CHARMM internal coordinates of N, CA and C (Angstrom, degrees):
IC EDIT
DIST 1 N 1 CA 1.4631
DIST 1 CA 1 C 1.4873
ANGL 1 N 1 CA 1 C 109.86
DIST 1 C 2 N 1.3001
ANGL 1 CA 1 C 2 N 120.83
DIHE 1 N 1 CA 1 C 2 N -27.18
DIST 2 N 2 CA 1.4298
ANGL 1 C 2 N 2 CA 121.56
DIHE 1 CA 1 C 2 N 2 CA -176.15
DIST 2 CA 2 C 1.5386
ANGL 2 N 2 CA 2 C 112.06
DIHE 1 C 2 N 2 CA 2 C -96.73
DIST 2 C 3 N 1.3024
ANGL 2 CA 2 C 3 N 118.18
DIHE 2 N 2 CA 2 C 3 N 12.87
DIST 3 N 3 CA 1.4938
ANGL 2 C 3 N 3 CA 121.27
DIHE 2 CA 2 C 3 N 3 CA 179.19
DIST 3 CA 3 C 1.4955
ANGL 3 N 3 CA 3 C 110.33
DIHE 2 C 3 N 3 CA 3 C -65.72
DIST 3 C 4 N 1.3367
ANGL 3 CA 3 C 4 N 120.90
DIHE 3 N 3 CA 3 C 4 N -25.00
DIST 4 N 4 CA 1.4221
ANGL 3 C 4 N 4 CA 121.47
DIHE 3 CA 3 C 4 N 4 CA 179.91
DIST 4 CA 4 C 1.5403
ANGL 4 N 4 CA 4 C 111.19
DIHE 3 C 4 N 4 CA 4 C -66.33
DIST 4 C 5 N 1.2785
ANGL 4 CA 4 C 5 N 116.73
DIHE 4 N 4 CA 4 C 5 N -24.58
DIST 5 N 5 CA 1.4600
ANGL 4 C 5 N 5 CA 119.61
DIHE 4 CA 4 C 5 N 5 CA 179.01
DIST 5 CA 5 C 1.5212
ANGL 5 N 5 CA 5 C 111.73
DIHE 4 C 5 N 5 CA 5 C -81.02
DIST 5 C 6 N 1.3467
ANGL 5 CA 5 C 6 N 117.34
DIHE 5 N 5 CA 5 C 6 N -22.75
DIST 6 N 6 CA 1.4414
ANGL 5 C 6 N 6 CA 122.04
DIHE 5 CA 5 C 6 N 6 CA 177.69
DIST 6 CA 6 C 1.5156
ANGL 6 N 6 CA 6 C 111.72
DIHE 5 C 6 N 6 CA 6 C -75.76
DIST 6 C 7 N 1.3309
ANGL 6 CA 6 C 7 N 117.49
DIHE 6 N 6 CA 6 C 7 N -34.25
DIST 7 N 7 CA 1.4480
ANGL 6 C 7 N 7 CA 122.16
DIHE 6 CA 6 C 7 N 7 CA -175.55
DIST 7 CA 7 C 1.5517
ANGL 7 N 7 CA 7 C 106.13
DIHE 6 C 7 N 7 CA 7 C -121.38
DIST 7 C 8 N 1.2672
ANGL 7 CA 7 C 8 N 117.23
DIHE 7 N 7 CA 7 C 8 N 112.53
DIST 8 N 8 CA 1.4618
ANGL 7 C 8 N 8 CA 121.36
DIHE 7 CA 7 C 8 N 8 CA -177.76
DIST 8 CA 8 C 1.5183
ANGL 8 N 8 CA 8 C 112.54
DIHE 7 C 8 N 8 CA 8 C -73.89
DIST 8 C 9 N 1.3282
ANGL 8 CA 8 C 9 N 120.69
DIHE 8 N 8 CA 8 C 9 N -10.71
DIST 9 N 9 CA 1.4044
ANGL 8 C 9 N 9 CA 123.54
DIHE 8 CA 8 C 9 N 9 CA -179.35
DIST 9 CA 9 C 1.5543
ANGL 9 N 9 CA 9 C 113.13
DIHE 8 C 9 N 9 CA 9 C -86.41
DIST 9 C 10 N 1.3048
ANGL 9 CA 9 C 10 N 117.28
DIHE 9 N 9 CA 9 C 10 N -13.42
DIST 10 N 10 CA 1.4604
ANGL 9 C 10 N 10 CA 119.88
DIHE 9 CA 9 C 10 N 10 CA 177.03
DIST 10 CA 10 C 1.5169
ANGL 10 N 10 CA 10 C 110.83
DIHE 9 C 10 N 10 CA 10 C -71.93
DIST 10 C 11 N 1.3535
ANGL 10 CA 10 C 11 N 116.52
DIHE 10 N 10 CA 10 C 11 N 137.02
DIST 11 N 11 CA 1.4752
ANGL 10 C 11 N 11 CA 116.58
DIHE 10 CA 10 C 11 N 11 CA 177.59
DIST 11 CA 11 C 1.5161
ANGL 11 N 11 CA 11 C 112.35
DIHE 10 C 11 N 11 CA 11 C -71.96
DIST 11 C 12 N 1.3107
ANGL 11 CA 11 C 12 N 115.74
DIHE 11 N 11 CA 11 C 12 N 151.95
DIST 12 N 12 CA 1.4638
ANGL 11 C 12 N 12 CA 119.69
DIHE 11 CA 11 C 12 N 12 CA -179.30
DIST 12 CA 12 C 1.5031
ANGL 12 N 12 CA 12 C 113.45
DIHE 11 C 12 N 12 CA 12 C -80.29
DIST 12 C 13 N 1.3445
ANGL 12 CA 12 C 13 N 117.71
DIHE 12 N 12 CA 12 C 13 N -15.92
DIST 13 N 13 CA 1.4651
ANGL 12 C 13 N 13 CA 119.43
DIHE 12 CA 12 C 13 N 13 CA 177.70
DIST 13 CA 13 C 1.5288
ANGL 13 N 13 CA 13 C 108.89
DIHE 12 C 13 N 13 CA 13 C -133.43
DIST 13 C 14 N 1.3375
ANGL 13 CA 13 C 14 N 117.53
DIHE 13 N 13 CA 13 C 14 N 170.91
DIST 14 N 14 CA 1.4097
ANGL 13 C 14 N 14 CA 122.41
DIHE 13 CA 13 C 14 N 14 CA 177.83
DIST 14 CA 14 C 1.5421
ANGL 14 N 14 CA 14 C 111.00
DIHE 13 C 14 N 14 CA 14 C -113.99
DIST 14 C 15 N 1.2744
ANGL 14 CA 14 C 15 N 116.68
DIHE 14 N 14 CA 14 C 15 N 34.40
DIST 15 N 15 CA 1.4533
ANGL 14 C 15 N 15 CA 122.57
DIHE 14 CA 14 C 15 N 15 CA -178.89
DIST 15 CA 15 C 1.5281
ANGL 15 N 15 CA 15 C 113.58
DIHE 14 C 15 N 15 CA 15 C -52.78
DIST 15 C 16 N 1.3391
ANGL 15 CA 15 C 16 N 119.91
DIHE 15 N 15 CA 15 C 16 N -44.65
DIST 16 N 16 CA 1.4857
ANGL 15 C 16 N 16 CA 119.40
DIHE 15 CA 15 C 16 N 16 CA 178.61
DIST 16 CA 16 C 1.5061
ANGL 16 N 16 CA 16 C 113.22
DIHE 15 C 16 N 16 CA 16 C -59.51
DIST 16 C 17 N 1.3202
ANGL 16 CA 16 C 17 N 118.03
DIHE 16 N 16 CA 16 C 17 N -36.55
DIST 17 N 17 CA 1.4578
ANGL 16 C 17 N 17 CA 121.59
DIHE 16 CA 16 C 17 N 17 CA 178.94
DIST 17 CA 17 C 1.5661
ANGL 17 N 17 CA 17 C 109.31
DIHE 16 C 17 N 17 CA 17 C -69.49
DIST 17 C 18 N 1.3048
ANGL 17 CA 17 C 18 N 115.17
DIHE 17 N 17 CA 17 C 18 N -44.45
DIST 18 N 18 CA 1.5013
ANGL 17 C 18 N 18 CA 119.00
DIHE 17 CA 17 C 18 N 18 CA 178.37
DIST 18 CA 18 C 1.5176
ANGL 18 N 18 CA 18 C 111.83
DIHE 17 C 18 N 18 CA 18 C -60.82
DIST 18 C 19 N 1.3631
ANGL 18 CA 18 C 19 N 116.78
DIHE 18 N 18 CA 18 C 19 N -39.42
DIST 19 N 19 CA 1.4551
ANGL 18 C 19 N 19 CA 118.29
DIHE 18 CA 18 C 19 N 19 CA 178.86
DIST 19 CA 19 C 1.4969
ANGL 19 N 19 CA 19 C 111.96
DIHE 18 C 19 N 19 CA 19 C -70.74
DIST 19 C 20 N 1.3283
ANGL 19 CA 19 C 20 N 118.69
DIHE 19 N 19 CA 19 C 20 N -28.38
DIST 20 N 20 CA 1.4576
ANGL 19 C 20 N 20 CA 120.34
DIHE 19 CA 19 C 20 N 20 CA -179.24
DIST 20 CA 20 C 1.5657
ANGL 20 N 20 CA 20 C 112.08
DIHE 19 C 20 N 20 CA 20 C -73.81
DIST 20 C 21 N 1.3075
ANGL 20 CA 20 C 21 N 116.95
DIHE 20 N 20 CA 20 C 21 N -27.68
DIST 21 N 21 CA 1.5061
ANGL 20 C 21 N 21 CA 120.00
DIHE 20 CA 20 C 21 N 21 CA -178.89
DIST 21 CA 21 C 1.5349
ANGL 21 N 21 CA 21 C 108.44
DIHE 20 C 21 N 21 CA 21 C -95.13
DIST 21 C 22 N 1.3090
ANGL 21 CA 21 C 22 N 120.49
DIHE 21 N 21 CA 21 C 22 N -4.26
DIST 22 N 22 CA 1.4543
ANGL 21 C 22 N 22 CA 121.20
DIHE 21 CA 21 C 22 N 22 CA -177.94
DIST 22 CA 22 C 1.5530
ANGL 22 N 22 CA 22 C 111.89
DIHE 21 C 22 N 22 CA 22 C -58.24
DIST 22 C 23 N 1.3514
ANGL 22 CA 22 C 23 N 121.56
DIHE 22 N 22 CA 22 C 23 N -47.43
DIST 23 N 23 CA 1.4574
ANGL 22 C 23 N 23 CA 119.39
DIHE 22 CA 22 C 23 N 23 CA -178.72
DIST 23 CA 23 C 1.5751
ANGL 23 N 23 CA 23 C 112.50
DIHE 22 C 23 N 23 CA 23 C -57.89
DIST 23 C 24 N 1.2984
ANGL 23 CA 23 C 24 N 117.32
DIHE 23 N 23 CA 23 C 24 N -35.81
DIST 24 N 24 CA 1.4593
ANGL 23 C 24 N 24 CA 121.21
DIHE 23 CA 23 C 24 N 24 CA 178.92
DIST 24 CA 24 C 1.5093
ANGL 24 N 24 CA 24 C 109.88
DIHE 23 C 24 N 24 CA 24 C -64.69
DIST 24 C 25 N 1.3051
ANGL 24 CA 24 C 25 N 116.73
DIHE 24 N 24 CA 24 C 25 N -42.24
DIST 25 N 25 CA 1.4543
ANGL 24 C 25 N 25 CA 121.82
DIHE 24 CA 24 C 25 N 25 CA 178.70
DIST 25 CA 25 C 1.5043
ANGL 25 N 25 CA 25 C 110.75
DIHE 24 C 25 N 25 CA 25 C -64.37
DIST 25 C 26 N 1.3261
ANGL 25 CA 25 C 26 N 118.35
DIHE 25 N 25 CA 25 C 26 N -41.42
DIST 26 N 26 CA 1.4602
ANGL 25 C 26 N 26 CA 121.39
DIHE 25 CA 25 C 26 N 26 CA 179.50
DIST 26 CA 26 C 1.4982
ANGL 26 N 26 CA 26 C 110.48
DIHE 25 C 26 N 26 CA 26 C -65.37
DIST 26 C 27 N 1.3069
ANGL 26 CA 26 C 27 N 119.89
DIHE 26 N 26 CA 26 C 27 N -38.77
DIST 27 N 27 CA 1.4673
ANGL 26 C 27 N 27 CA 123.26
DIHE 26 CA 26 C 27 N 27 CA 179.05
DIST 27 CA 27 C 1.5537
ANGL 27 N 27 CA 27 C 109.14
DIHE 26 C 27 N 27 CA 27 C -64.99
DIST 27 C 28 N 1.3161
ANGL 27 CA 27 C 28 N 116.48
DIHE 27 N 27 CA 27 C 28 N -42.75
DIST 28 N 28 CA 1.4306
ANGL 27 C 28 N 28 CA 119.92
DIHE 27 CA 27 C 28 N 28 CA 179.11
DIST 28 CA 28 C 1.5639
ANGL 28 N 28 CA 28 C 111.18
DIHE 27 C 28 N 28 CA 28 C -61.79
DIST 28 C 29 N 1.3165
ANGL 28 CA 28 C 29 N 117.11
DIHE 28 N 28 CA 28 C 29 N -42.65
DIST 29 N 29 CA 1.4516
ANGL 28 C 29 N 29 CA 121.66
DIHE 28 CA 28 C 29 N 29 CA 179.48
DIST 29 CA 29 C 1.5437
ANGL 29 N 29 CA 29 C 110.57
DIHE 28 C 29 N 29 CA 29 C -66.60
DIST 29 C 30 N 1.3446
ANGL 29 CA 29 C 30 N 115.88
DIHE 29 N 29 CA 29 C 30 N -43.16
DIST 30 N 30 CA 1.4842
ANGL 29 C 30 N 30 CA 118.36
DIHE 29 CA 29 C 30 N 30 CA -179.48
DIST 30 CA 30 C 1.5026
ANGL 30 N 30 CA 30 C 112.20
DIHE 29 C 30 N 30 CA 30 C -69.72
DIST 30 C 31 N 1.3420
ANGL 30 CA 30 C 31 N 118.74
DIHE 30 N 30 CA 30 C 31 N -27.52
DIST 31 N 31 CA 1.4507
ANGL 30 C 31 N 31 CA 119.99
DIHE 30 CA 30 C 31 N 31 CA -180.00
DIST 31 CA 31 C 1.5137
ANGL 31 N 31 CA 31 C 111.81
DIHE 30 C 31 N 31 CA 31 C -72.84
DIST 31 C 32 N 1.3183
ANGL 31 CA 31 C 32 N 119.07
DIHE 31 N 31 CA 31 C 32 N -15.63
DIST 32 N 32 CA 1.4411
ANGL 31 C 32 N 32 CA 119.94
DIHE 31 CA 31 C 32 N 32 CA 177.81
DIST 32 CA 32 C 1.5300
ANGL 32 N 32 CA 32 C 112.48
DIHE 31 C 32 N 32 CA 32 C -64.70
DIST 32 C 33 N 1.3373
ANGL 32 CA 32 C 33 N 115.34
DIHE 32 N 32 CA 32 C 33 N -23.36
DIST 33 N 33 CA 1.4931
ANGL 32 C 33 N 33 CA 118.53
DIHE 32 CA 32 C 33 N 33 CA -174.19
DIST 33 CA 33 C 1.5065
ANGL 33 N 33 CA 33 C 111.81
DIHE 32 C 33 N 33 CA 33 C -104.51
DIST 33 C 34 N 1.3168
ANGL 33 CA 33 C 34 N 117.34
DIHE 33 N 33 CA 33 C 34 N 13.95
DIST 34 N 34 CA 1.4967
ANGL 33 C 34 N 34 CA 120.40
DIHE 33 CA 33 C 34 N 34 CA 173.47
DIST 34 CA 34 C 1.5168
ANGL 34 N 34 CA 34 C 107.85
DIHE 33 C 34 N 34 CA 34 C -67.73
DIST 34 C 35 N 1.3390
ANGL 34 CA 34 C 35 N 115.75
DIHE 34 N 34 CA 34 C 35 N 141.11
DIST 35 N 35 CA 1.4565
ANGL 34 C 35 N 35 CA 119.84
DIHE 34 CA 34 C 35 N 35 CA -178.58
DIST 35 CA 35 C 1.5153
ANGL 35 N 35 CA 35 C 113.08
DIHE 34 C 35 N 35 CA 35 C -88.62
DIST 35 C 36 N 1.3546
ANGL 35 CA 35 C 36 N 117.59
DIHE 35 N 35 CA 35 C 36 N -12.36
DIST 36 N 36 CA 1.4839
ANGL 35 C 36 N 36 CA 119.47
DIHE 35 CA 35 C 36 N 36 CA 178.01
DIST 36 CA 36 C 1.4865
ANGL 36 N 36 CA 36 C 109.31
DIHE 35 C 36 N 36 CA 36 C -149.14
DIST 36 C 37 N 1.3336
ANGL 36 CA 36 C 37 N 116.19
DIHE 36 N 36 CA 36 C 37 N 166.47
DIST 37 N 37 CA 1.4844
ANGL 36 C 37 N 37 CA 120.69
DIHE 36 CA 36 C 37 N 37 CA 177.57
DIST 37 CA 37 C 1.5023
ANGL 37 N 37 CA 37 C 110.51
DIHE 36 C 37 N 37 CA 37 C -64.36
DIST 37 C 38 N 1.3245
ANGL 37 CA 37 C 38 N 118.13
DIHE 37 N 37 CA 37 C 38 N -41.76
DIST 38 N 38 CA 1.4565
ANGL 37 C 38 N 38 CA 121.87
DIHE 37 CA 37 C 38 N 38 CA 179.45
DIST 38 CA 38 C 1.5062
ANGL 38 N 38 CA 38 C 110.36
DIHE 37 C 38 N 38 CA 38 C -61.91
DIST 38 C 39 N 1.3125
ANGL 38 CA 38 C 39 N 117.21
DIHE 38 N 38 CA 38 C 39 N -39.53
DIST 39 N 39 CA 1.4713
ANGL 38 C 39 N 39 CA 120.73
DIHE 38 CA 38 C 39 N 39 CA 179.95
DIST 39 CA 39 C 1.5369
ANGL 39 N 39 CA 39 C 109.90
DIHE 38 C 39 N 39 CA 39 C -67.21
DIST 39 C 40 N 1.2881
ANGL 39 CA 39 C 40 N 118.53
DIHE 39 N 39 CA 39 C 40 N -39.45
DIST 40 N 40 CA 1.4607
ANGL 39 C 40 N 40 CA 121.32
DIHE 39 CA 39 C 40 N 40 CA 177.53
DIST 40 CA 40 C 1.5073
ANGL 40 N 40 CA 40 C 110.05
DIHE 39 C 40 N 40 CA 40 C -66.94
DIST 40 C 41 N 1.3018
ANGL 40 CA 40 C 41 N 119.81
DIHE 40 N 40 CA 40 C 41 N -40.42
DIST 41 N 41 CA 1.4741
ANGL 40 C 41 N 41 CA 121.70
DIHE 40 CA 40 C 41 N 41 CA 179.89
DIST 41 CA 41 C 1.5208
ANGL 41 N 41 CA 41 C 109.45
DIHE 40 C 41 N 41 CA 41 C -67.23
DIST 41 C 42 N 1.3369
ANGL 41 CA 41 C 42 N 117.23
DIHE 41 N 41 CA 41 C 42 N -40.93
DIST 42 N 42 CA 1.4744
ANGL 41 C 42 N 42 CA 119.37
DIHE 41 CA 41 C 42 N 42 CA 178.90
DIST 42 CA 42 C 1.5092
ANGL 42 N 42 CA 42 C 110.43
DIHE 41 C 42 N 42 CA 42 C -64.02
DIST 42 C 43 N 1.3385
ANGL 42 CA 42 C 43 N 115.72
DIHE 42 N 42 CA 42 C 43 N -43.59
DIST 43 N 43 CA 1.4910
ANGL 42 C 43 N 43 CA 120.21
DIHE 42 CA 42 C 43 N 43 CA 176.98
DIST 43 CA 43 C 1.5127
ANGL 43 N 43 CA 43 C 111.01
DIHE 42 C 43 N 43 CA 43 C -55.79
DIST 43 C 44 N 1.3086
ANGL 43 CA 43 C 44 N 115.99
DIHE 43 N 43 CA 43 C 44 N -46.13
DIST 44 N 44 CA 1.4983
ANGL 43 C 44 N 44 CA 120.99
DIHE 43 CA 43 C 44 N 44 CA -177.06
DIST 44 CA 44 C 1.5151
ANGL 44 N 44 CA 44 C 109.24
DIHE 43 C 44 N 44 CA 44 C -64.33
DIST 44 C 45 N 1.3233
ANGL 44 CA 44 C 45 N 117.54
DIHE 44 N 44 CA 44 C 45 N -40.93
DIST 45 N 45 CA 1.4667
ANGL 44 C 45 N 45 CA 120.40
DIHE 44 CA 44 C 45 N 45 CA -178.83
DIST 45 CA 45 C 1.5567
ANGL 45 N 45 CA 45 C 109.57
DIHE 44 C 45 N 45 CA 45 C -65.40
DIST 45 C 46 N 1.3487
ANGL 45 CA 45 C 46 N 115.18
DIHE 45 N 45 CA 45 C 46 N -46.51
DIST 46 N 46 CA 1.4790
ANGL 45 C 46 N 46 CA 116.41
DIHE 45 CA 45 C 46 N 46 CA 178.75
DIST 46 CA 46 C 1.5091
ANGL 46 N 46 CA 46 C 113.84
DIHE 45 C 46 N 46 CA 46 C -59.54
DIST 46 C 47 N 1.3732
ANGL 46 CA 46 C 47 N 115.34
DIHE 46 N 46 CA 46 C 47 N -44.64
DIST 47 N 47 CA 1.4489
ANGL 46 C 47 N 47 CA 118.61
DIHE 46 CA 46 C 47 N 47 CA 179.04
DIST 47 CA 47 C 1.5681
ANGL 47 N 47 CA 47 C 111.37
DIHE 46 C 47 N 47 CA 47 C -64.14
DIST 47 C 48 N 1.2964
ANGL 47 CA 47 C 48 N 116.88
DIHE 47 N 47 CA 47 C 48 N -36.36
DIST 48 N 48 CA 1.4727
ANGL 47 C 48 N 48 CA 119.97
DIHE 47 CA 47 C 48 N 48 CA 177.80
DIST 48 CA 48 C 1.5168
ANGL 48 N 48 CA 48 C 111.11
DIHE 47 C 48 N 48 CA 48 C -65.20
DIST 48 C 49 N 1.3022
ANGL 48 CA 48 C 49 N 117.28
DIHE 48 N 48 CA 48 C 49 N -44.42
DIST 49 N 49 CA 1.4901
ANGL 48 C 49 N 49 CA 118.74
DIHE 48 CA 48 C 49 N 49 CA 176.88
DIST 49 CA 49 C 1.4917
ANGL 49 N 49 CA 49 C 112.29
DIHE 48 C 49 N 49 CA 49 C -61.84
DIST 49 C 50 N 1.3104
ANGL 49 CA 49 C 50 N 116.63
DIHE 49 N 49 CA 49 C 50 N -44.03
DIST 50 N 50 CA 1.5056
ANGL 49 C 50 N 50 CA 120.38
DIHE 49 CA 49 C 50 N 50 CA 179.43
DIST 50 CA 50 C 1.5076
ANGL 50 N 50 CA 50 C 110.63
DIHE 49 C 50 N 50 CA 50 C -61.72
DIST 50 C 51 N 1.3465
ANGL 50 CA 50 C 51 N 116.56
DIHE 50 N 50 CA 50 C 51 N -45.53
DIST 51 N 51 CA 1.4873
ANGL 50 C 51 N 51 CA 120.64
DIHE 50 CA 50 C 51 N 51 CA -177.01
DIST 51 CA 51 C 1.5235
ANGL 51 N 51 CA 51 C 110.56
DIHE 50 C 51 N 51 CA 51 C -67.76
DIST 51 C 52 N 1.3483
ANGL 51 CA 51 C 52 N 116.76
DIHE 51 N 51 CA 51 C 52 N -41.11
DIST 52 N 52 CA 1.4616
ANGL 51 C 52 N 52 CA 121.11
DIHE 51 CA 51 C 52 N 52 CA 178.04
DIST 52 CA 52 C 1.5123
ANGL 52 N 52 CA 52 C 110.91
DIHE 51 C 52 N 52 CA 52 C -61.06
DIST 52 C 53 N 1.3091
ANGL 52 CA 52 C 53 N 116.82
DIHE 52 N 52 CA 52 C 53 N -43.46
DIST 53 N 53 CA 1.4513
ANGL 52 C 53 N 53 CA 121.17
DIHE 52 CA 52 C 53 N 53 CA 179.36
DIST 53 CA 53 C 1.5177
ANGL 53 N 53 CA 53 C 111.08
DIHE 52 C 53 N 53 CA 53 C -64.03
DIST 53 C 54 N 1.3322
ANGL 53 CA 53 C 54 N 115.32
DIHE 53 N 53 CA 53 C 54 N -42.85
DIST 54 N 54 CA 1.4677
ANGL 53 C 54 N 54 CA 117.65
DIHE 53 CA 53 C 54 N 54 CA -176.52
DIST 54 CA 54 C 1.5331
ANGL 54 N 54 CA 54 C 110.94
DIHE 53 C 54 N 54 CA 54 C -68.64
DIST 54 C 55 N 1.3584
ANGL 54 CA 54 C 55 N 118.53
DIHE 54 N 54 CA 54 C 55 N -31.07
DIST 55 N 55 CA 1.4189
ANGL 54 C 55 N 55 CA 121.87
DIHE 54 CA 54 C 55 N 55 CA 177.49
DIST 55 CA 55 C 1.4933
ANGL 55 N 55 CA 55 C 112.02
DIHE 54 C 55 N 55 CA 55 C -73.11
DIST 55 C 56 N 1.3142
ANGL 55 CA 55 C 56 N 118.43
DIHE 55 N 55 CA 55 C 56 N -44.89
DIST 56 N 56 CA 1.4532
ANGL 55 C 56 N 56 CA 122.78
DIHE 55 CA 55 C 56 N 56 CA -175.16
DIST 56 CA 56 C 1.4984
ANGL 56 N 56 CA 56 C 114.32
DIHE 55 C 56 N 56 CA 56 C -79.27
DIST 56 C 57 N 1.3083
ANGL 56 CA 56 C 57 N 118.95
DIHE 56 N 56 CA 56 C 57 N -37.24
DIST 57 N 57 CA 1.4641
ANGL 56 C 57 N 57 CA 121.19
DIHE 56 CA 56 C 57 N 57 CA -168.39
DIST 57 CA 57 C 1.5417
ANGL 57 N 57 CA 57 C 114.33
DIHE 56 C 57 N 57 CA 57 C -111.03
DIST 57 C 58 N 1.2926
ANGL 57 CA 57 C 58 N 118.43
DIHE 57 N 57 CA 57 C 58 N -27.47
DIST 58 N 58 CA 1.4337
ANGL 57 C 58 N 58 CA 120.67
DIHE 57 CA 57 C 58 N 58 CA -172.42
DIST 58 CA 58 C 1.5414
ANGL 58 N 58 CA 58 C 115.40
DIHE 57 C 58 N 58 CA 58 C -102.74
DIST 58 C 59 N 1.3036
ANGL 58 CA 58 C 59 N 115.09
DIHE 58 N 58 CA 58 C 59 N -11.17
DIST 59 N 59 CA 1.4818
ANGL 58 C 59 N 59 CA 117.63
DIHE 58 CA 58 C 59 N 59 CA -176.57
DIST 59 CA 59 C 1.5284
ANGL 59 N 59 CA 59 C 109.06
DIHE 58 C 59 N 59 CA 59 C -102.53
END
COOR INIT
IC SEED 1 N 1 CA 1 C
IC BUILD
């Protein structure tokens, strides 16, 4: 736990990591309210396509 004090270059928080997994968490929460298995699968595919596009083309 105290390794951050040994190396001053280590960040004090993991906010970039938390922000990178946020879309996955939102998809998981939104999939809870799907009314059918096909709806949940379609939702997951759409979110995957959007996230892939945002990572490859917009960043």
